[in-house]
N, C-alpha and C positions, 0 to 999 in steps of 0.2 A: 794586665791581668784580662786573661779571655775567661770564655764560660767554664772551660773545663777547670781551671785553675780556681776559680771561687766554689765549684763544686767539691772539688779536693778540701779546700778548709773547711767548708759545712761540713766536713766529717767529724771533724775536732769541736763543733762549736753546735753542741744541742739546742742550747736555746734558741740559736739563728735556724736550724733545721724545723725547730717547732712553729718558729713565726712563718719560716717559709711555708710550710704547710698549710698552716692558716689564712696565709696570701692566696696561697694556690686554691683551696676551697672556695674563699671568697669569690674569687675571679669566677672560677668556674660556675659558680651558683648564679653570681651576678649574670654573667653571661647566658646562661641557661633562661633566666627570667627575660633577657631582653629577646632571647631570638624566639621565647615561646611564640607559637600563633596568639593573636589574639584577636583575629578575626573569626567571627561565628561561623561554626559549619551546622548544615543542616543535619538534624537527629540520625543518628544511623539506626536501624531495623537490627533489635536483640537474635542472638541466635546465629551471629555469624563464625566459622570457623576458622583455622589458621589454613592457608593455600585455596581452598576451595570455597569460602567466603559463606554464603547465602544459597549455594547452589543445592542444597539438600532441603530447602524448606520447596523446592517447586519439582512437582512430577507430573505424570501423563494424565492422573486421574482430574487434575484442575487447571482449567485454562489461566496461561499467566496473566494477562489483562485482569481477571479476575482475583486472582490471588494479591495481585499489587493493588486491586481494591480493595480488599480487606485489609491488607497492610495500610493504606493511607486511613482507613478508620480507626487504626492504632496510632498511627505516627505523626497524621496530618498532610497535607496537600502537600508538603515538599519533605522528602526522606533521604535517606540515603542508605546503599546495599552494595555488596561486592559480590559480583558473578566471576567467580574464580579470582583471578588478579586485576581485574577491571572494577573499578569505584565507578558508582552509577549513581546519578542523582534521579528520583522518580518524582515526577509532577503532575499532579492533577488538577489543578486549579486554571480557569482561563485568563485570569488577569497575571499570573506566573508565565503562563505560559505566551501571555501576549509580549512581556518582558523579552522573554526567550527569543522570540522570533520579531520583533523589532528593534530594542535597543539593544540586544546582544544577538543578532541573527547574523552577521557576518562569523562570530565565534564559532555561530553552532551551525556553520555550512558546509560540515561535512560528517558522512554516514560512516559507520565503522562497519568495516567489512567482516566477511566471513570466508571459509574456507572454501565453501560452494560457489561463492559470489566471486572468490579470485580464480577459482580455476576453470569453472564452466560458463561463467556469462562476462567474462570481458573485464572484470573487476573496474581498474581505473582508466581505462579506455573506453567506459559506458558512462552516458548521462546520469545514470541512477547514482553511479560509485566513484566517478573520478573526484580528487580531493578539490575544493574550493581555489580557482586561479584563472587563469588566462584560459589555458584549454577548456575547462567545465563551461566558462562564459560564455566560449565560443559554442561549443554544443549547446548549450542553452540558447541563446539565440537563434541558431538553426531551427531547434525545435519549436521555439516560440512563434519565429516570425515566419518561417519558409514550411515548416511542416502543421504547426497547428493552431497557426492564427485563425481568428475569425474568418477573414477573407477566403483562406483556404480552404476551412472547413465549409464555405459555401461552396467552394468549386468542386469539391468531392461530394457534396451532396448527393450527387445521383447514383455515385456507388455504392454510397452507402443503402440509399433508397434502394437499390437494385436487390441489394442482399439482404434487406429486411421484407421485400416484397416475396422472393423467394423461398425464405424460411416461414413465412405466414402462408404460403400456398402449400408448403408441405405439413404443416400445422393440420389444413383444412383436409388435405390427402389423409394424414394420420386418423382425422374423424371420420372420413368418409368409409376409410379401410377396417377401421378400429372393430372391436365388438361392443355394438351397442348394448345399452340398459335401458331396457325400458319402450322398445320400439326401434323403428327406422330412422326417425327423427331423434333421437333421444341421446343421452351423453355416450360418450366412448372415452377409454383410458389412454392418460398422457403423461410420459414422464416428463413434467414441467422444467425441473433442473437440468436435464439432457438437453431438450429443445432450447431452452435459453442458452445453455453452453453454446450449442453449436450456432445459434444466431450469433451471438457476441463475437464469438472467433471469427467466423464467417466475415462480418464487417471488417473486422482489425484487419485480418487477411488480404480481404480484396484492397483495403485503403493504402496498406504496407508495403505489400507486393504483388498485387493485381492478379490474387488467385481467386478465381470465380468458386462459389457453391464448395468451398476449400472442404468441408467436411463431409460432404456426401458425393464428392467426384470420383472418387477411387484414383485419385491422382498420387503415384509414387511418392512426388515431392513431398505429398501432404502426411502419407503415410510414415512416409522416413522420418519428419520434423517429428510427428507425434510420437513414436517410438523414442527418438531419440529424449523428448521432454518429458514424457513417461519415466525413463531412466534416470533421467536428472532431479524427478520429484523423488523418487525413490530413493537415490543417495543422500538428496538431502534431510532424509529423516536420520539419518545416523549422526549421533553425536560425535562430535568433532574436538577432540581435546585442545586444540590449536585456537580453537575459539574462544575457551576460558583461561586457558594455562597454554600462553604460546611455548614456552620451554618444553612442554610435551607433546609437542608438534610430532616428534619423531614417530611416536605411538600411532598415529593417523597413517605414517607410511610404512610402517610393521604389518597393520593390520590389512592393507590393501586398499585403504579408501582414498586415499591420493591418486593412485596409480588408474583405479575404476572411473575417479572424476575427471581426469586427464583423457581418458579414454572419450568417455562421453563428451568432453567439451570438444572434442576433435572432431565428432560427430556432427553435434552442431553447428559448428564451424565451416562444415563442407556443407551441410544446407544451406546456410546463409549465402555462403559463397556461390553455391550454384545458381541460388535466385540473382545475385547482382549478375554473374555471366550472362544467365537467362536475358537480362535486361540489355544489356550491353549488344548482345547478337540482336535484340529485335531493333535495338535503334541502329545499329549499323546498317541492317536490310531495309530499313525504313518502313516498317510495319507498324512502328509506335505510333498512337493517336495522342494527341495533346489534352483530349474528353479524357482518356485512359490514364493519363499520368498518375501514379501512385508514389508513395515516400519516396521508394529507390530511385525512380527516375526522377525526383526532386533535386537527390542526392547528388545522381549523377550528372544535373544539368549544373550544381554549385560545383563538383569538379571540373567540368567544361570551361565554365566560364570565369572561375574564380579560384578557390582552393578550399580544402576541409582543415581544422586544426590536425596536429599531430604530424606524426614523418608517417605513417601508412592510411590513405585516404579510404581504401577498400574496408579498413578494420572500422574504421570510424562509420562506414555506411552500415555494417553488419549488426556491430554494436547498438548504434540508434537502433533499428530496425526492430531487433531483437527485444529490446526494451520497450518497444510501443507496443508490439505483440503480447509480451508479459503482463505490462503493464494496463494495458486497455481491455482485456479479454476476462481474466479471472474475477478480478473485482466488481465487475459489471455485472457478470453472470451471477456471483452472489449477490450481491446488492438487490438483485430485480427477484430472485428465488426468495430473500427475507421479504421483500415488498408482497409480493402475493402470498407467501404462509402469513404473514400478520393480516392481509385482509381477508383470507379464507378464514382467520381466527376471530375476526371483527365482522361480522357480516352487515352491521348499521353504517359502517363505514364503506364497505364496497358498494353497498346500495345507494349510498351518497356519491359517490365516485361516477356511477353509471349514471344517475341524475344529472349531473353537471355537463358528460358527455351527449348525452339524449338531447339535453337544451340547446347547448351550443354546436352540435355535431348533427344532430338527427339519426335516422336510421338508414337513410338512401344512400350514404356516400361514407367514404373512409377517414380517418384521421390525417391530417398532414401535419407537416413541420412549423407551418403558419397559425395552426389553431393554438398551439401549444401556449402564447400569452394570453389567451383566453379560458385556460383550465386550470386556474390557481389551485384549485383542490387538488389535482394530479401533482402538481407540484410539492404541495405541502405532503402528500403521500412519501413522494420520494426524500423530502428532509427529515420529515419523522422516522422513516425507516433507518437514514443513514446517521441519525441520531443516537436511537438505540442499539442500532448494530452495525456501526461502520465496518467496513470490507477490511481494513487496516488497524485493529483496534490500538495498537503501539507505534509512536513514532519514535525512530531510533536515532543521535547524532551523537557527536564526540566534539567536545569544546577544545579549540586549538590555542585558547589563552587563558591565564587566570581572569576571572570575571565575576560578579556577583547577581546572583538569581534571587528573587525573594527576602531580600537581607542577608543571605547566607554566602560564606564565599564557596566558589566552585576551583579546583584546580585544574589547570592544563590537562588534558589528556583526559579528563572524568568525561564517563559517556552520561545522555541523557536521556531519559526514556519519559516520554509524554504518553500518561495512559488516558487516551482519547477517550475509551468506552466510559470510563469513571468521571470525566470532565463531563461528557456531554448527558450526564443522569444526575446534575446537582440541582438540587432541590430549591437552590436560592436563586438561580436563573431560569428554569422549568418548574415553576411553584405549582402548578396545575397537575396533581399526580406525575412525577417526573419519571416513573418507572412503567407508566403506562402508555399504550401505543394511542395517541390524541393529535392526529394530524391538524386539527382546526388550531391547535394553539399558534401554527406560522400563519394563521390568518387574523388570528387577534393578539394577544400580549407579546409573543414573539414574531411578529410579524415581519419586522425589523432586520431580521436575522438572515444571513444568506451563507450559502455552503461554499462560496470559490474562494476562502481564505482571507476576507477582510472582517469577519466577525468570529474572534476567537472562541465565543461558546461553542461554535460548530465547525470542526475543521475535519470533515472525514478526507479530505483531499490534502492536508497538510497545510503548511502555510511558511512566509518568508520565501527565501532563496530558492529552497528547495519543495516549494508547491508543486504539485504533481501538473505539467505541463497540458495534458488533457482534459483537464477538468469540464473545460466548456465542451469539447467532443462526447464524455462519458455523458454527462447531463443532458444534451439534447437526446442521444439515443436512449437513454433509460426514461425521459419523460416519454418519446414519440411509441417505444416497444409497449411500455405500461399503460398508456392511452388505447392503443389499437388492441390489445389483449382485452382490456374489460370492454372496449365498445365493441367488438365484434364476436366475443364468445361469451358465454355464460360458463361459469367457472364454478365447481364445488369437488368439496372432499368425497374420498371415495366411499368410506362408511357412512350411514348415517347420523348426523349430528357429532362427526367424529371431526375434532382437533388435531391440526398439523402439531408434530412433535417439534418444539422451539429449540431443542436440546443442541448447542454450538458442539463441532467435531473442530479439533485444531487444524487449520489448513495451513499450506506452507507460505503461500503469500498472503492470505488473509484468513479471516476466520469464517469458516462455512455453516451452512446448515445440512441437516439431513437431508437425503435423497427427497422430492416431493411429488408423489403421486397424485393427479387431479383427473378429474371427470370434467369433458367441456362439450360443447355443441354451439356452432353457429348462432348470431344471435341479430343479425343484420338482415335487411328486405333489399339487399342488391345480389 
C-alpha cells in the first residue's frame, strides 16, 4: 500500500485523521524546538524597520561614530543593528576588538565594498579591498616588504626630506610675503590645514610617483589628477542604494550615478596609466636614477625580475599606487591639523613641547629624524591626538564564516564595525579625564601603549591582517612635521584669546576638522 492509498483510507477514518494531525503538530513543534537557534545573539538596537533597518536613525546632523557611541551607552559595548539588508555588529570594547583581530582575525579579513570603491578605486584589484586570499597576500607582501619596509623607508628618506624642506621654505615665504600684524618681524596669517595638506600630498606623490613639489608646480598631470579626485570625492557624497539594499541597485543606474562614476574611474585610471608609462619611458631612455626610485619604479622592477600577482600587472601597479596616495595623504593631514588645533587650545601643552624641543635641539639648528627618539613629549602629543580624534573613527569588516565575538554568535556575512573613536575614550583604560587632551598620560599611566596595532586600546591605524601597511611611514612623517613646526615657528590663533573650533565634519576617508587659520612667525636663530 503506497502513501496515496493510505491517505484515501484516512478519509474514512476520522479518529485516524485526528491522531495524524496531532502527530504532525507534535513533530513540527519538536522539530522547531530542536532547530531554534540556541546560541546567544548580541542585543539588537530598538527602532529597526523592515527593509531599511536602522538607517532612519542616522542623518547628516550627527556623525556616525558619535551616534553609534551614544547607542553603545544604551545597548552596551557589543550590539547589533541593520543597515538596510546588512546585519552589522558594533563593537567598542578593546578586549572584544582584540578577540576580533586575533582569535577571529582571519574571519574578519575582508572589507565590505561600496559602489564608489567598486567603480572608481579598483575594488577587488586593490590591496585595500581585495578579498582575503593568495592574491591579497601577494599584494600585502609587496607593500610591506618592497614598498613600506623600514629599510625601504630609510632608502627613500631623502625624497621625503626634500619635499618637507620645500614646503617649509614655502611656509617661510608665506610669512615673509604675508600681511604682518604688529610690525615687520611680527605674525602673518596662514591657512595651516591647507599648508599641511599640500605638504603631506607632496611627500606621498614624490615617493609614490616621483612628482616633485606636486601641488605647486603647475604640472598638467597634477592638475588632472586633482580634478579627477575632486570629482570622485563629489560622487562619493551621493547615497548609493546598492550599498544598503543590493536589490535596488538599478536605481543607481537610473539616476546616472553609475555612469558618472564609471566616467570618473576612466579618468583616474588614465592618469595613473600615464604615470606608469612615464616611468617606463624614463627607464628605457636610461635617465632613471637609483636614488630617485619611487614606488612605481619598484613595482616595475618586480615586473622585470619576477612577477606581480593577478592577470594584469599594470593594474596591480596602478591600484597599489593609488591606494598609497589615498591612504597616505588625507589621514596624515587630518591628524596634524587636529594636533595643531589641540595645542592652540591648550597653551600649557604647547609650551611644554617647545621647552622639550629647545632643550634637546636648541635654537641654532633644525629638527632631524634622528632627534625624534629624544622627543617623547612630541610622540605623546601625536598619540593623544590620534586617541581623541582618530582620522578613521570606524573600522569596517565582514566575517567570512560563523564565529563567536564577546560570547555572542555572529553569522557569516555579518558586517563588523569597530567604533575606534568610542573605544579610545574608555574611562576604564584612560582613567585620568579620558575626554580631555592630556599627552602626559602616555608618559605615565599609559606609557606602555603604542599605536602600531599591538595594543588594542589604541588602534588608529587598525589592527590584525588589515592594519595600515604605511603606519611606520605615517608616524615618522607626523613626528617630524609637528616637531619642526613647533620648533621653528611661534604659532597662535587669529583672534585674541580665541579658541579653535573643534567641531568635526564628515570626511570621506576620515573625520575632518574645520579649516584652521593661524598666525605664525619664525623663532629660530639661524
